[in-house]
C-alpha positions, 0 to 999 in steps of 0.5 A: 239860928231863926229870924223873924225874916227868915233870913240872917244878914251877915252884910256880904251874905243873907242866910236862909235861915228858913230853908231847913223849915221849907226843904228839910235840910239847911243851907248849903254852902258852896265854896269856890269863889268865896273869901275865905273870911265870908266862907268862916263867918257863914260856916260858924253862924251855921256851926253856932245853930242847931242845924247840921252844916254842910260845904261842897267843893271844899278844898283841903287847904281852906278845910285846914283854914277852917278847922282852926276856928271850927275844931268839930268841922269834920272832912271827907277829902275825896269827896271835898266835903265838909260837915258837922252833924248835930245829932245822929239820924234815923236812916231812911227805910229805902237805900240809894245805890251810888254807881261810878263808870271807872275810878276817876268819876269816884270823886264826884259819886263820893260827893254824893254818897256823903251828901247822902249819909249827912242827910240821913239816907241808907247808901250802898256803892258800886264803882268801876262798873262802866260800859267798856266791861259791862259784865262787871255791872251785870254781876251785881244785877241784884243790887240794882234791882233792889235799889229805890234810887240809882245815881250812876256818875259817868265822864267820857260818852256818859252811855252808863245811865241809859243802860242801867235804866234800861235793867231796872225800875228805880229812878236814875239820877245821871250825873255827868263828869268832866273826866274824859279826852279833848273831844268830851268837852270837859263833860259836855259829851256826857251831859248831851248823852245823858239829856239824850238817852232812850230809857225813860226814868232818867233825870240829869244834874249838871257836870261834876255835880254829885251834891245836886244828885245826892240831894235830889235822891234824899228828897225822893227817898224820904218821901 
């Protein structure tokens, strides 16, 4: 899929064919807001290349539409990710631990998990261990301390990221989710809590951005 100028001009889109060389992974397709025919054209171009294909925030209906023309396309329904792996990857030496505060946060956590796996990382999961029952977290303290990187996914007040950071030496990637009642403002309260956390060593991605957390964790884990 190489182009001399570093991109492939599809008319409506300019596909970045140089990204794999620059970043270690090719262009990823964010699905919401795209016309289905445009989405199919972009995905087909990548699928015909030697690069892996990764589509985020992909709903089941659009996946079924794409699958008709791209039979090799696989789907992780909970993560809402479509993907094609062209060849088996050597897994990273270090592992990334993905933690969710509650079960409502699992879809975003799974988005991070699938992203990490597609990019060739070892991944462990620890779900439903939020601050409302902190003993559930503490019985897994060794798992936390053995992780190279930890992704913490939490909605509501988003306090879990600071708590985990205070227990471990690993860098924390905090993901606020839109889970919560009215005054959570669709994830804004969790985002502000994470940004204002006291414990050092925490970086924060945008609301419901499990993909961004997984991608960033992979960059660190591959160093």
